[in-house]
C-alpha positions, 0 to 999 in steps of 0.5 A: 763239668766233663764226664770224665775220669782221670787216674792217679799216675795221669794226675801225677805225671800232669802235675809233675810236667806243669810244675817244671813248665818254663822254671825248668830253662829260665834263671829260676831262683837265681836272685839267691846267687849261688844258693838258689838250689835252697831258695827253690827247696824252702819255696817247695815247702811254701808250696806244701803249706799252700797245698794244705789250705787248697786240700782242706777246701777240696775235702768240704767240697769234693765234688766241685771245682774252685769256681763251684765252692767259691759260690758255697763260701762266698754266697751266690753272687759274690762267689760267682764274681770270684770264680770269674776272676779266677777265670781270667786269672788262669786265662792270663797266666796261660797267655804268659806261658804262651808267650814264654814258649813262643819267645824261647823258640824265637831266640833258640832255634826258629829265629826267622819265624814270626812270633805270631805263627808259633803261638797260633801253632801251639794254641791250634794243638792245644784246642785240638787235645782239650777237644778230645778231652781231659782223659786224652791229656792225662794219657798223653802226659803218662806217655810224654813223662817217660820220655822227659825222664829219657831226655833228663838222664841223657841230658845229665850223663853228657853234661857230666861226661863232657867235664864242664861241671865244676863244684867250686861255683856253688861255694861258699855255701850262704855266702850272702847270708840268709836274706837273699834266700828268703826274699827269693823263696817267699814270695817268688819260688813259693808262687812260681811255680808251687803256688800256680798248682791252684789250677789243679783245684778245678781238676781234683773232682776228675780224680778216679780215687780222690782219697789219694788226691793228697798223696799225689799232689805232695808227691808231684810237688817235692819231685818237682822241687828237687829236680828244679833245685838240682838243675839250677845247681848243675846250671851254676856248677857248669856256667858260674853264677854271673853267667846264670844270672846274665843268661835268658835260657841258662839251660840251654847254655849248659847243654850247648857246652857239651862236646865229647870227641868233638862229635857229640855237640849243639844238644839244644834241641834236647832242651828245646824239645824238654820245654815243648812238652813241658810247656804244652802241659802248662798251658793246656792245663791253665787254658782248660781250667779257665774254659771249665771255670766258664762252663760251670759259671754260665751253665753251659752244656760243654766245654768244646764249643768254648774252646776255639773262641777262648783260644783266639782270646789266649792268642791275642793275649799272648801277643799284647801282653808285653811289646818284647820279651824283657818286658814280659819277663820284668812284668812276671817277676815284679809287676803282677806278683802282689796285685795278682798272684799273692790275692789269687794263690794266697789271700783268697784261699785263705779267706775261703779256709777261715770262713769254712772252718768258722761255718763248720764251728757255728754248724757244731754249736747249733 
């Protein structure tokens, strides 16, 4: 592992920005209709439950990443294979997010630019920052979190001042009953993005004060859950639930409606800049944990030598993952949910938990 240490504030900033990711701009949780905000809050509670599984394993093996303690729990060979599967899974998730990034820029601002060119620029930027190390990424997150907060406050003020917010769009409460809320919350909003925090099981050994990891993680989960719930409510209050369902990126449409004094308008750049920051961190962290997984499994000297070849794999994956954006979204929401996300975020960590508890009990008895 890289000889680096990340401060509590830096880890919180990375976790918060990572969680917001693409969920901030897509139609997140809208299958629950007007009660999407509640489905997101329930998903956040599910994410906190998942955290306690990950946190228990981290407390048992505080100096090891996920790929390291998988070998301790499942044995040298099976654990190595499971670690490799997680490494591939993180790379796949990074490629999905890279595709999200490219497609949003294509549809919103850079309509004539090839998708490949956008993705190459993003991958090169990520490789450069990660070459400098995780500490540099942490310090960058600290600075950019402040910029994100300023952008968020500015955008919200302008939306409210433009008089487009209609709270009647959020009524009546529980119009469709509890069923769509619960089916949206479990598994969709629980796993995306809250379950994706499993990536940080690879980064917790870098924390300079590991005893504060629980507070940092739970704080980031709750903060991001409240922000996402609020943002979805704002989209529905401004656009109405039908338009949010149809929109690919509803936050863009929400900001697009701002028009003050026939002068302050076309503020799409605020959303695009926010999206650039959140996606840069989400892709960087998923890509980095995949690379340090390889370093750990293959006992390499450092992660720098693996960045460029892994970056090429990331780039190719993002291009071949789907033929168009509609197929990409369909695959993300339906196709890979049960065969990929649920086993990696829930089933395998639960297995690790049970094996560790049983082993600890036997050790106490003996």
